[in-house]
N, C-alpha and C positions, 0 to 999 in steps of 0.2 A: 503494500500499499504506501500512497505517498501523500504527505502532507500538504494542504494547499494554506492560501492567504485566507479564505473565507471561515467566517466564526460559522459553526454549526447551528444551524435552526433547524428543527424538526418539520416545521412545516414551510419552508424556503420557498418551494416551487408553488405554494399558492399565495404567496404574498409578495408584493412591489419590493425590488432591488432597493428602493430608496430607503423603507425601512430596516434593511440588516445595520447591524452592530458594527461600529469601526473594528478591524481586526486587531488593534493594539490592546482590545480590553480582554481582560482577563475570561477565557470560557474555553471549552471546548471546539478545536478545530476540525474542518472537514478532513476526511482522509477519503482518497481515490482509490479505486483499484483493489486488487487483493494482492495476497503474498503467497510464498512456498508453506504459509501455515495455516492458509485458507482452505476453502473446499470448492466443489464446482459451483455453488451458488454466490461466491464471492470472488470468483477469479478475474471476472469481466473488469475491464477498465473504466466503466460507467459505474461500477460498484460505490456506493456513497454509503461510509459511515461517520462515527466521530473519536476524537479522544484526546485528552490532554496532551501537550506538546511533552515528549520524553527523548532527550537525545541520547540516550542509552537503550532504544527501542530497537531490536537487532533486526526485526522485519517492517522497519519502516524508512523511507527516503524521502525526498523531497520533488516536487514539479516546478520546474521553471517556465514562466509565462512573459509574455510582453504584451503591453497595451497597443502596441503599433498596429 
């Protein structure tokens, strides 16, 4: 799985992007994709879950993106 900048909101897809909390607020961040520790239901790159930022998590990476 990969950390992304977005703060996790359970109902994010049913709300406007304008009401999202800033990513610097302490809150669980979105995790995208699966990992070797997952199963067939979580391996998709579109899989969305959440978790606290843990720099020692062995099965987490990060995803680079650009606003261009």
